[in-house]
N, C-alpha and C positions, 0 to 999 in steps of 0.2 A: 405430644403427638406419638402415634405408634409407628412402627418401622415402615409399614406400607405407605403411610401418609408422608413420612420424611423422604422416602425413596421417590415418590411421585413429585414432591416439591422440588427436590434437588436434581432430578433427572438422572438418578443412578439406580442400580438394581438393589433389591433387598439383599441379595447375596453379597454385594459389595459392602453394605452396611454391616452385615454379619461378620464379614472378614475384618473390617476395621475394628469391630468389637473384640474379636478373638486376639488380634495382635496388640490391643491396647491403644490404638491410635484414636479411636472415638468410641468410648463406652457410654451408653445412655445413663442418665442420672438416676433413673428409677425403673422399677418393675411393677407390673400389676400383681394381684394376688395369684394369678395363674402363671406368673413368670414371664409375661410378655414385656418386651422392651418399651420404655416410655422415655421420649426425648424432650428435654426442657429447652427453653430459648437459648441458654448458654451452650447447649450441645449443638444447636443449629449454627450458632456463631462459629464454633470450632469446625464444624463440617464445611462451612463456607470457606474458611481459611485453608482447610485440607484440599478442597477441590481447586482453589486458586493456585496453590503451590504445585499441585499435580499438573494443571494446565500449563504451568511454566516449566515443566520438565523435571521436577524434583522426584526422587524416588520416595517410596513410603518411609524408608528409614530416615532419609534426610528431612522429610516433612515432620516426622515425630521429633527429631532433634531440634528443629527450629521452633516448633510450637511449645515444646516442653522446656525451653530455655527459661530458667527462673528470672533472668534479668530483662526479659522482653515483655512488652505490654502491647495492647492492640494498636497503639499508634506506631510502634516500631514495626509491627507486621505490615501495616498499611504503607508505611514509607518504603519498606523493602519491596513490597509487591509493586508499588508505583514505579520505583527505579527499574525493576526488572521489566515491567511492561513498556516503559519508555525506551529501554534498550532494544527490546524486540521491535517496537514501532519504528525506530530509526533504521534497523536492518531491513524491515519490510518496505519502508519508504524508499530506501536506496534501490532495492530490487524493482519496485514498481516504476520508479522514475526511469530506470534503464529500459524496461519494457516499453513504456510510453514513447520514449525518444526513438527507440528502434522501429516501432510500428509506424509512428507518424512520419518519420523520414524515410521509411522503407530501406533501412540499412541491412539488407539481407545478402548473405554470401560474401561478406567483406573479405578481401584477400590478406588476412592477417594470420600470423602464427597463433597457436593456442595461448602462448605467453603474452603476446601483444593484445589479443582479445581480452584477456583477463585484466590487463592494465587499463584498457580503454573502457570496457563495459562492466568491470567488476565480475560478480558471480553470474551475470546474465549472459546466455549464449544465444546470439542473434540467429545462428543457423537453425535453431529449433523452430523459429517462427517464419522461416522462408516460405514453406508450403502454404501456410495460412495467408501470408501477404500476397503470394503469387495468385492464389485462388481468388482473392478479392480484387487485385489490381492488374493481374498479369496480362490482360488484353488491352491495356491502356498505353497510350504514347508516353505518359508520365512514368510508368513502370519501366518501359524500355530505356527511356532517357536516364532514369536513375541508375539502372543497372550498368549502362554504358559509362556514366561518369564515375561511379563508385568503384568500378573494377580497377581503376588506376590509382586509387587513393592509398597513401601510405599511413603508417601509424600516426605520424605527426598531424596529417590531415584530419584523421578521426578525433584526435585529441583537441584540435582547434574547433571542430564541429561540436564536440561535447561541451567545451567551455562556452562557446557562443550561445548554444541553446540553454545552458544553465543560466547565463546572464539574462536571457529573455524571460525565462521563468521567474527570475528574481524581480524583474521589472513589473511583471503582472502582480506578484505578491505585494510588492511595495505600493503599487497603485491601489490595490484592494484594501490594504490595511490602513492606508491614509484616508479612506472614506470616499475616494473618488468613484463616481459611478462607472459602470462598465462601458458606457458610451462616452466617457470623458476623453479629452485629448491625451492624457497620460496613458490610459488603457488602450486607446486605439493606436497610439504610437508604438506601444509594446507589441500589439498585434501586427502592425506593419513591419516591425523588425523581425517578427517570426516569419512572416510571409517572404520577406526579402532573403532570409536565411535559407529557406527551402529552395527558392529560385537560384540562389547563389551556389548551393552545394548539390542539389538533386535534380530538379526539373523546374521548368517554367510554371509558376504557380500564380495564375491571374486571380483577381479578387473573388470571382464567382467560385473558383475551385477552392480557394481558402475558406470561403463561407461554408462550403459543404464539409470541409474538414472540421470547422468550428462546430457544426451541428453534431458531428460524430462524437465530440467530447462529452456530450450529455446523452447520446443515444447508445454508445458502446460502453458496456460496464467496465471494460479494462481501462479505457481512457478516463472514465469518470472516477474510478477508484484511485488511479494514480494522482490526479489533481486533488482529490479530497484528502489524501494522506498528507499532502503538503499544507493545505489549509482548508477548513470546512467552507464550502461554497465556491471554491476556486474553479471547479469545472464549469459551472454555469457562468461565472464571471468571465472566464477566458472565452467561452463559446459566444457570449453576447458581445464581447469586445471585438472578436474576430469578425463577426457578422456586421457590426456597426462600422468597422473599418472598411470592410468590403463595399458597403453602401457608400461610404465617404469617397473611396477611390474611384467608384463608378460614376460619381456625380460629374 
């Protein structure tokens, strides 16, 4: 393949490939009679590894050192990339879980110090999402009740809420991984525990309101992404379980 074809395939610029060639990071295996670069399959494999390490935050110098390690083979590179991606995924999962919990429970404007917020919520700052939540729910009785209750919560209260909601999430995951349908007793019981937690800590959440929240788990990208990082298919599973439980409670 010529340099233009490789650039189009990899989603980089021709200028980038020329630079990689100049610094010895990726030199094409051949040249045409006119001196144009020609890339072989092995060159494309190396380019793929270069771009993967760059995506993971490696400098060009570090990428070169890793790829030119005489003791490394393709399997070693894959294992290293896999480990780094898993580490990134775990960090992202924790951040997304914090966002989901804060938006679902409407934990905005909590009266904690910055140090206490970090202990409870990790790197997520709930104050950043207060305007978004207030725009969505600010004219509802539930919003007013949630603001009234949470205004007096201590750090220990928020830690208990966090742990309680984590336990509910774990019940959903366990039910799904066991093969239980989303409208099974186990899944609906987890949904009921989630509803009771909202009512206990934030505002009265009748079944029909909880059903609306459940639909939001698959209609709102932020909620969907949070559940999907925990387990593929979990957003739809929780949504269905919540709505099935709402129907059961209304019977």
